[in-house]
C-alpha positions in Angstrom: 65.7 113.3 136.2 65.3 113.9 139.9 65.9 110.9 142.0 62.9 109.2 143.8 64.6 106.8 146.2 68.1 106.9 147.5 69.2 103.7 149.6 72.2 104.1 151.7 74.0 100.9 152.8 76.7 101.7 155.4 79.3 98.9 155.3 82.4 97.9 157.6 84.5 94.8 156.6 81.6 93.6 154.3 83.7 92.1 151.4 81.8 88.9 151.9 78.5 90.1 151.9 78.3 93.5 149.9 78.1 92.1 146.5 75.1 90.1 146.8 73.4 92.9 148.8 74.1 95.5 146.4 72.9 92.9 143.3 69.6 92.1 145.2 68.9 95.6 145.8 69.7 96.7 141.9 67.5 93.6 140.8 64.8 94.5 142.9 64.9 98.5 142.3 65.1 97.8 138.6 61.7 96.1 138.7 60.0 99.4 140.4 58.8 102.2 138.3 60.7 104.9 140.0 64.4 106.4 139.9 67.0 105.5 142.4 70.5 105.8 143.8 72.5 103.5 145.8 75.1 104.9 148.0 77.6 102.5 149.8 79.3 104.3 152.6 82.4 102.3 153.5 83.3 103.1 157.1 86.9 102.9 157.2 87.1 99.0 156.2 90.4 97.0 156.4 89.3 94.4 153.7 88.2 94.8 150.0 84.7 96.2 150.8 85.4 99.2 148.5 86.9 97.5 145.6 84.0 94.8 145.6 81.3 97.3 145.9 83.0 99.5 143.0 83.1 96.4 140.8 79.3 95.4 141.1 77.9 98.1 139.2 78.2 101.7 137.7 74.7 102.4 139.3 76.5 102.5 143.0 78.0 105.3 144.5 81.0 104.4 146.9 81.9 107.0 149.6 84.7 106.2 151.6 85.5 107.3 155.2 89.3 107.6 156.0 88.9 105.8 159.2 86.5 103.7 161.0 84.0 106.1 162.8 81.0 104.0 163.4 77.5 103.0 161.8 76.2 106.2 162.8 78.7 108.3 161.0 78.6 106.0 157.9 74.8 106.6 157.7 74.8 110.3 158.3 77.3 110.8 155.6 75.1 108.8 153.0 72.0 110.9 154.0 73.9 114.3 153.5 75.1 113.1 150.1 71.7 111.6 148.9 69.5 113.5 146.5 66.3 111.3 146.7 62.9 112.4 147.8 62.7 109.5 149.9 65.9 108.2 151.6 66.3 104.8 153.2 69.2 103.2 155.0 69.7 99.5 155.2 72.1 97.1 157.1 74.5 95.5 154.8 73.6 92.1 155.4 69.9 92.9 154.1 68.4 91.1 157.3 65.2 93.0 156.4 64.8 92.1 152.7 64.9 95.0 150.1 61.4 94.2 148.8 59.8 95.6 152.2 61.2 98.9 151.4 57.8 99.9 149.6 55.8 99.3 152.8 57.8 102.2 154.2 57.7 104.2 151.1 53.9 103.9 151.2 53.7 105.5 154.7 56.1 108.2 153.5 54.1 109.1 150.4 51.0 109.3 152.5 52.2 111.9 155.3 54.8 110.2 157.6 58.0 112.3 157.6 60.0 109.0 159.0 59.0 105.4 158.7 61.1 102.7 160.7 61.0 99.0 160.4 60.1 97.2 163.6 60.7 93.7 164.8 58.5 94.3 167.9 55.2 94.9 166.4 54.6 91.6 164.9 57.2 89.0 166.2 55.9 86.5 163.9 57.7 88.3 161.1 61.1 87.5 162.8 61.8 84.5 160.5 65.6 83.8 162.0 66.1 85.0 165.7 68.7 86.4 167.2 70.5 84.5 170.2 68.3 84.5 173.2 70.6 86.5 175.1 70.8 89.6 172.2 67.1 89.7 172.3 67.1 90.1 176.0 69.9 92.8 175.7 67.7 94.4 173.1 64.5 94.5 175.3 66.6 95.7 177.9 68.1 98.5 176.0 64.7 99.6 174.6 63.4 99.8 178.3 66.2 102.3 179.1 65.4 104.4 175.8 61.8 104.7 176.7 62.7 105.9 180.1 65.6 108.3 179.3 64.4 109.6 175.9 61.7 108.3 173.8 58.7 106.8 174.6 56.3 104.8 172.3 59.0 103.2 169.9 58.9 99.7 170.2 62.1 99.1 168.4 64.6 102.0 167.9 67.4 99.8 166.5 66.1 97.8 163.4 68.5 98.9 160.7 65.7 99.7 158.1 64.3 103.1 158.0 63.0 105.7 155.7 62.7 109.5 155.7 61.5 112.0 153.5 64.1 114.8 151.9 62.5 117.1 154.7 63.4 115.0 157.4 66.3 114.0 156.5 67.6 117.6 155.8 66.4 118.6 159.1 67.8 115.7 161.5 71.1 114.6 160.0 73.1 117.8 159.9 72.2 117.9 163.8 73.3 114.2 164.6 76.4 113.8 166.6 76.5 110.1 167.5 78.9 107.7 165.5 78.0 104.5 167.4 75.1 102.3 167.2 72.9 104.7 169.6 72.8 106.9 166.5 69.1 105.4 165.6 68.0 106.6 169.0 69.5 110.1 168.4 67.8 110.2 164.8 64.2 109.5 166.5 65.0 112.0 169.5 65.6 114.6 166.9 62.7 113.8 165.0 60.5 114.2 168.2 61.9 117.5 169.1 61.3 118.8 165.7 57.7 117.5 165.9 58.1 115.0 162.9 55.7 112.4 162.3 57.1 109.1 162.9 55.4 105.7 161.9 56.4 101.9 162.8 56.1 99.3 160.3 56.3 95.6 160.9 59.0 94.1 158.6 60.3 90.8 157.9 63.7 90.1 159.7 66.3 87.3 158.9 69.0 87.5 161.4 72.5 87.1 160.2 74.6 85.4 162.7 77.7 87.3 161.5 76.7 90.2 163.5 79.2 93.2 163.8 77.9 94.2 167.5 80.1 93.2 170.3 77.3 92.0 173.0 79.6 93.5 175.9 81.6 96.4 174.7 79.0 97.8 172.3 76.1 97.5 174.7 78.1 99.6 177.3 79.1 102.0 174.7 75.5 102.3 173.6 74.2 103.3 177.2 76.9 105.9 177.6 75.7 107.3 174.3 72.0 107.6 175.3 73.5 110.2 178.1 75.4 112.0 175.4 72.2 112.4 173.3 70.4 113.9 176.4 73.2 116.2 177.0 74.1 117.4 173.7 70.5 118.0 172.6 68.9 118.9 175.7 67.6 122.6 175.5 
């Protein structure tokens, strides 16, 4: 039987959160009327993420990267190994609850090639905010993205996105960015390939245990934007 939904969860040192996230995903997906697969891609964790994920359920496929390459590499690996007609990735902390998936799925089933969760369209759906400095950094980053690469996308960095099989097969073999700006690269490639991108407001409960370093990762993300332009400019 073909798989309707693929859910990819990139994970790095997530032994304390991954079990609850997987269990909540399975519980909700079991209530839906479509087939699914869950792929956890371990990004070279130094803790027990792999063992914890494997023990939760036989329904979960765990792919382990030999070293820590970055979230972009983990998502790429998951998408290239997915078999679903529609393919989603979600942050391991499930800051966007899994039951928001059907909102994105509806858009994909009705003509969108890509549907991305957005925290910017309806800010009232942000139920737990990031620290103010992180929100300001995020808004500044988005302005730079709009200036350099993509106009019209209000929130490129929300870690909750969905793709048709067609879009996934076009985009992910082309991606090169392993760091946090991989989201921008995905959307840039989608625009270049004239794929239809839609934005959907989603619930957001910020988890304070973020893995993002506000200084180092912010600098790297800016550098990656210029790499995207250089790599894919034709």
